N, C-alpha and C positions, 0 to 999 in steps of 0.2 A: 806981764806976768810977774808976780811977786817972787823975790829971791830966786831969780833966774840962775840956774846952775851953769857953770862953765864946763868946757870939755866936750867929750863925745861918748857915745855908748856903742856897744856891739849889738848888731841885729842878726840873730841866727836865721839861716834859711828855713829852719824847721817851722817858722811862722807860716810858711806857705801851706803846710799840712793842717794848720788850725782853721776851723770853720770861720773864724772872725776875719780871715784874710779875704773872704768873699763879701764882707760887709765893710765898706770904706770907713764909715763912722766908728764902728766897733774897733777896727784895726788902728785908727788914729788915736782913740782913747787909750788903747793898750800901749802904743808907742809913747804917748804923752806921759803915762805913768812911769815908763822906763826912763824917760828923760828927766822927770822930776824926782826920782828916787835918790836918796842920799848915797853918795859914793864913799862916805865915811861917817862914823858915829858922831851924833850931836846931842847935846843936852837941851831939854825944853820942858815946859810945863804942860802936862796932859791930865785932864780930869782933876785939876787941883793939886797934882803931885809932880815933883821933879822926876823926869823920866829921860831915858836915853833913846833917841831915835836912831836905830841901828842902820848900818849900811843896807840898802835895799828897801828902806821904809820911807813913807811920805806922810807928814801930818798935813791934812787938807780938809776939804769939805765938799759936799756935792755942788753947792753954789759956786765955790771957787773953781772947781773943775769945769763947770758949765761955762763960766765967764771966760776962762782961758782957752777952752776948746771950741766954744760956740755950739756946744751940743746941749739940747734942752735938758733941764735937771731930771725930769722923769726918765729920759733915755739914759742919762748918766747912771742913775740908780739901777736901771734894768741891766745895763752892761756890767756894772760892778758886781751885781748879784750873780750874774752868769759866770764871770771870771772867778768869783769865789767858789761857786759850785763845781767848777772845773779844776779847782786847786791851783789856779794861777796866782791868786792873791789871797790874803787873809785880811779881815777887817775888824777893827775895834771902834765902836761908835759911841759918841756922847751926844748930848743935845746941841752942842756947838760945832763939833768937828769929828773927824775920824782918822784913825791911824791905819794906813794901808801898808801891808807887807807884801813885797813881790817874792813869790816862792822861787827857790832855786836861783836867786839873783846872782850869788857869787859864782855859781856853776857856769853861767853864761856871760858874766861881765868881768872875767878875770883879765888882768893886765900883766904883761911880763915885767919882771924887775929889771933894773939897769944891769945888774950883774948877769942875769940870764941873757940879756940882749948881747952883752959882750961875748958870752960863750957862744952864742949863735954865730957871731961874726967870724969866729975862729974855726967853725966846722968846715970839714971838707965837703966837696960837692957830693960825694957818695954818701956822706953822713947826712947831709940835708935831704937827699932823696929818700933815705931810709926813714927819716923822721916824717917826711911828707906822706909816705905810704903807710906809716904807723904799723909796720910789720913787727910782731913780737916773736922772737925766735928762740928764746930760752927762758927758763924759770927765773933767772936772776933779773931779767928785764920785767917779766910779768909781775913779780910780787913787790916791786919797789913802791914805796909809799909816795904820795905827792910831795911832801917835804917834812923833814923832822923839825925844822925851825925856820924863822924868817917868814917871808911871804909864802902863802899857801898857793902853789902853782900845780895845776893839773896838766899833764903833757900828753898822755896816751888815752886811747879809747877805753882800754881796760880800767884805767884809773877813773875815768868819767863814769863808767858803768857802776863801779863799786861805790863811788861817791853819790850817784843817783840812788842806789839802794840805801846808803847811809841816811840821806835826807828823807827818803820815803818812809824809813822806819823810825823817824822822829828825832834824829840826832842832828847837831849842827854840822854844817859842811866842814868847818875847820877844826873839828874835834880830834886833836892829835892823839889823845889817850885812846879813843876808839880805834884809831888807825893802828896803834901799837898792839892792841888786843885782838883786833878782828880783820885787819886788812889782808893779811896773807891768806887766811881761811876763805874769806869772801872772794878773793881774786880767783880762786880755783873755780868757784861756781860761776863767776862773771865770765871767765874764759869759756866755760861750757856754753853759756848763753850766746856769746858772740859767735862761736863756732856753729851753734844750732841755726842761727838766723842768716848765716853767710850763704850767699848765692853768687854764681859766676857773674851775673850782670849788675851786681850791687857794689857801690863804692864803700870804703871803710866808714865814711860818714853815714851812709844809709844804714849800714849794719848797726852802727852805734845808736842811731836814732830809734830804730825799731826795737832794739834791746831795751833802751831806756823807756820807751812807750810801754813795753810789756811790763816792766817793773812798776811803773806808775799806775797803770790800769789794774794790775792784780793787787797792788798794795791798797788801792782805794776799795776794791771789791772785798778783800779780807778785812780791812778796817771797818767798813760799813756793816759787815756781818759779826763784828766783834771777835774775830778769829786771831789766834796767835800764828805768826808766820815768820819765816827767815828767807834768806836768799836761796837756800836749798829748796824751799817750798816753791819759789818762783820757777826754779829749774824744772820741777816736777809738773808744773801747770803751764809751761811755755807752749807746748803743743796744743793744748786746749785753747789757750788764748789766741794763738795764731789762726786756728780754724775759725774761731768766733770773729776775729778782726777781718778775715777775708769775706765773711758773710755780710759785713756792714755796708 
């Protein structure tokens, strides 16, 4: 494999809810893309121009992927087109290669900073349990932004939901200006969504995942219809989405 990257990736359990998990070849290709994606920005020449290959992007080609994964080129193309239709990737193609972008890469591939790790070491047992349970007990905790400076770290379910909305509405995950202007307002609606989907037999992670699924599905629906929408619109249509998802 050319330019084999070092290190490791995070693999979210949510992949088990994705239909590709039932197709070993498809799941392997998806994992391969995650492994090959840049973990930091790099400069390269694409379509005759100097371009930056961003974190979460891969400059490759169907033949290169086929050789590395031993998946037939036509199958590679079919899987990539499916992943694109499901908004898991984006593709920019030329006659020689293609630039693939992993959607929401930063959301699922975050790493804790060294400073954050040191803080974790100093936490009390009760504090660690509170973080594990992700219980949000007051507005000061609820409306805190991921980070004002330095590494962009998302710690709570509510922050993840707001960031999922941010990305779904066409903004960069680490857009701190957007956070300053919108995070507190959007947190209120995100909190409503998390409460709406909460059930006694569900874990915090389950509630978070179904909330983000709701946002992603409704965002796609509204965008496909050319409609304007906000997170408040998502709240209004959450019940309708839930009924439809249960019929699937």
